[in-house]
Structures are given as C-alpha cells and as structure tokens.
Residue, then its C-alpha position, 0 to 999 in steps of 0.5 A: e500500500l505504501v509503495a503503491s502510494l508513490g506511483r508507478g515510477a519514471v521510465l528509463a529509455r536508452i536511445l541512440g539519438p541526439t540528446e537535444r532532439v530527444l529531450a525536445q521531442f519528449g516535451e512535444l509528445l508528452p506535454g508536462c513530462a520531465a525528461e533528463e539525460l542521465e548518462r551517455d555511453g558512446d552514441y546512446g543516451l540514458f534518459r529518465i522520463e517522468a510523465a502522466s499518461q496522456s489521452g490513454t497513451t502510456v509513457e512507454e508507448g510515447v517513447a516507442q512512437l518517438v523512436v520509430r518516428n525519428g528512426w532512432a534505435l531503442a536499446e532499453l526501455r524499463r520502468e523504475h519501481p519505488t524502493l523501500e528507501d523511497v517509502f522511508r524517505r516519503l514517511t520521514l521527509g514527506r512529499r516536499g523533502e522536508v522533515t516531518d513530525a513523525 
C-alpha cells in the first residue's frame, strides 16, 4: 500500500539519438513530462522520463512512437519501481523533502 502510494515510477529509455532532439521531442509528445539525460555511453543516451499518461497513451508507448518516428534505435526501455528507501524517505521527509513530525 505504501509503495503503491508513490506511483508507478519514471521510465528509463536508452536511445541512440541526439540528446537535444530527444529531450525536445519528449516535451512535444508528452506535454508536462520531465525528461533528463542521465548518462551517455558512446552514441546512446540514458534518459529518465517522468510523465502522466496522456489521452490513454502510456509513457512507454510515447517513447516507442518517438523512436520509430525519428528512426532512432531503442536499446532499453524499463520502468523504475519505488524502493523501500523511497517509502522511508516519503514517511520521514514527506512529499516536499522536508522533515516531518513523525
């Protein structure tokens, strides 16, 4: 129940594509998403995408559409799952990262 209250987690995608175009197009395809490049390994970038589903499309489907539309390669696509540490932080720090009176 506590883990479920944290939501589904962000999506991680390893994409062969230019960083600036990938990030810009995530914003166009998934309005309101937060996308960042975590690391670059050669031509592949590992991107973390946080977004709510839009009009029945999941974030994973949005990433797949973006990759196909641009002819990029997708090497990895997975969802992060909240950990016990995430639950502990939520309980002790609250939603805003501030210490609570627990």
